[in-house]
GUBAGU-283943 format. One record per residue (C-alpha): x negated, z negated, y negated. Coordinates in steps of 0.001 Angstrom, whole numbers, padded with zeros to 6 digits, always signed. Example, Ala and Ser with C-alpha at 12.3 -4.5 7.8 and 13.67 -1.06 7.14 Angstrom:
-012300-007800+004500-013670-007140+001060
***
This chain:
+000218+029422-012635+003380+031690-012499+004819+032348-009600+006071+035723-008139+007505+037095-005148+003486+038491-004490+002543+034568-005246+001223+032680-002009+003621+029490-001159+002651+026126-001740+002370+024666+001474+002609+020672+002197+001504+018715+005414+002853+015509+006246+001880+013667+008877+002235+010189+010641-000682+007923+011087+000735+005025+012352-001970+003713+014795-002886+007150+015454-005769+007897+012691-005348+004372+010959-005709+000808+012864-003095-000634+011014-003693-003991+012414-007581-003817+011116-005800-002574+007360-003464-005392+007614-006331-007693+008489-008751-006738+005563-006195-006278+003299-004949-010149+004338-009116-011292+003589-008877-009755+000502-005472-010274-000981-006345-014108+000150-009699-014087-002140-007999-012360-004921-004666-014030-005423-004731-017016-003121-002696-018184-000170+000780-018604-002203+000105-014938-003508-000431-013601+000062+002745-014828+001576+004612-013381-001553+002733-009952-000950+003904-010058+002844+007471-010794+002003+007458-007745-000737+005703-005541+002164+008333-006168+004783+011302-005618+002165+009599-002573+001051+009347-001274+004727+012936-002106+005417+013843+000133+002196+011823+002681+002542+011586+003091+006263+007684+003098+006108+005081+000943+005850+003382+001043+001918+000565-001423+001584-000164-000532-002234+002589-000298-003384+003394-004064-001925+000092-005315-003956+001636-003523-007331+004846-005346-006866+003151-008614-006206+003752-010762-009346+000588-011807-011652-000587-014940-009772-003290-017706-011772-006380-016410-010434-009643-016398-012111-009507-012460-011748-005812-011883-011870-006188-008206-011948-008721-006921-009157-005942-007421-006638-005519-003803-007412-008582-003004-006665-008154-002539-002951
***
């Protein structure tokens, strides 16, 4: 799309859903159960370690980036952890 002075500006809305639109405790509990079934308890502990490290570095909680950074764990279905 070619933009010129008569083109409408692109607008992006960013909003914070921290316990307002999203129940973070329920999300964390559901994720905990799912990951335990997919990558085992050791993988879950590693996920939460990575999650907290990322939250400190980024300044916000990113559940999916934490999942992507968990090293592959021996599992009957090792790639399914990303199907959250």
